[in-house]
C-alpha positions as CSV (number, residue, x, y, z in Angstrom):
1,M,-33.7,20.7,38.9
2,N,-32.8,24.3,39.1
3,D,-29.4,25.8,38.5
4,A,-28.5,26.3,42.1
5,T,-29.1,22.6,42.9
6,I,-26.9,21.5,40.0
7,W,-24.1,23.8,41.0
8,I,-24.3,22.7,44.7
9,T,-24.2,19.1,43.6
10,I,-21.2,19.7,41.3
11,F,-19.4,21.6,44.1
12,A,-20.1,18.9,46.7
13,L,-18.9,16.1,44.4
14,G,-15.7,18.1,43.6
15,V,-15.0,18.6,47.4
16,G,-15.7,14.9,48.0
17,T,-13.4,13.8,45.2
18,F,-10.7,16.2,46.4
19,L,-10.9,14.9,50.0
20,I,-10.7,11.3,48.8
21,R,-7.6,12.0,46.7
22,F,-6.0,14.2,49.4
23,S,-6.3,11.5,52.0
24,F,-3.8,9.4,50.0
25,L,-1.7,12.0,48.2
26,G,-1.6,14.9,50.7
27,I,-1.5,13.1,54.0
28,L,0.9,10.3,52.9
29,A,3.2,12.5,50.8
30,G,6.8,12.3,51.9
31,K,6.1,9.5,54.4
32,E,7.8,6.1,54.1
33,L,5.3,3.3,53.6
34,P,5.9,-0.1,55.1
35,D,7.4,-2.8,52.8
36,W,4.4,-5.1,53.2
37,L,2.0,-2.3,52.0
38,I,4.2,-1.5,49.0
39,R,4.4,-5.2,48.1
40,H,0.5,-5.4,48.3
41,L,0.0,-2.2,46.3
42,R,1.8,-3.8,43.3
43,Y,-1.2,-6.1,42.8
44,V,-3.8,-3.4,42.7
45,P,-3.6,-2.8,38.9
46,V,-3.7,-6.6,38.2
47,A,-6.8,-6.9,40.4
48,V,-8.7,-3.8,39.1
49,L,-8.0,-4.1,35.3
50,P,-9.9,-7.4,34.8
51,G,-12.8,-6.0,36.8
52,L,-13.0,-3.1,34.4
53,V,-12.4,-5.0,31.2
54,A,-14.4,-8.2,31.8
55,P,-17.9,-6.6,31.7
56,L,-17.0,-4.8,28.5
57,V,-16.1,-8.1,26.8
58,A,-18.8,-10.3,28.3
59,W,-21.7,-7.8,28.1
60,P,-20.8,-5.1,25.6
61,A,-23.3,-2.2,25.3
62,A,-22.6,-2.1,21.5
63,T,-24.4,-5.5,21.1
64,G,-27.1,-5.0,23.7
65,G,-25.4,-7.1,26.3
66,A,-24.9,-10.2,24.1
67,L,-21.5,-11.9,23.9
68,D,-19.8,-10.8,20.8
69,P,-17.2,-13.2,19.2
70,A,-15.2,-10.3,17.8
71,R,-14.7,-8.7,21.3
72,A,-14.0,-12.1,22.8
73,F,-11.3,-12.8,20.1
74,A,-9.8,-9.3,20.7
75,A,-9.7,-9.8,24.4
76,L,-8.0,-13.2,24.0
77,T,-5.5,-11.8,21.6
78,A,-4.7,-8.9,23.9
79,L,-4.3,-11.4,26.8
80,I,-1.9,-13.6,24.8
81,I,0.2,-10.7,23.5
82,G,0.4,-9.1,27.0
83,A,1.4,-12.4,28.6
84,W,3.8,-13.5,25.8
85,F,5.6,-10.2,25.2
86,R,5.0,-8.5,28.6
87,S,4.0,-5.3,26.9
88,V,0.9,-3.3,27.8
89,I,1.1,-1.1,24.7
90,G,1.5,-4.2,22.5
91,A,-1.5,-5.8,24.1
92,V,-3.6,-2.7,23.6
93,F,-2.7,-2.2,20.0
94,G,-2.8,-6.0,19.3
95,G,-6.3,-6.2,20.8
96,M,-7.4,-3.2,19.0
97,A,-6.2,-4.6,15.7
98,A,-7.7,-7.9,16.4
99,L,-11.1,-6.3,17.2
100,Y,-11.1,-4.3,14.0
101,L,-10.0,-7.3,11.9
102,A,-12.6,-9.6,13.5
103,Q,-15.3,-7.1,13.0
104,L,-14.3,-6.7,9.4
105,V,-14.2,-10.5,8.8
106,L,-17.4,-11.4,10.8
107,A,-19.5,-8.5,9.5
């Protein structure tokens, strides 16, 4: 690829990303959303986060796609801490500590 093609691609992706974000932020800014939509939008993080985390636990790139007991233990620990204490930060740090501890013990 030559430099012009790369810069055209970068510019096109930037414009596309801007338009996608503007469609929500710019057009809907200052408008009142219906209550049913706000109620449904509360479930978006709960639906998206497991989809992002599950492949990293089940098929981690660090192990070549094989299930790793340390990562499974850390995910379970983070899930328990998050559910018990209702703290995202606690779940993140607890899962991180559990991962490092499990890697240290299992290695």
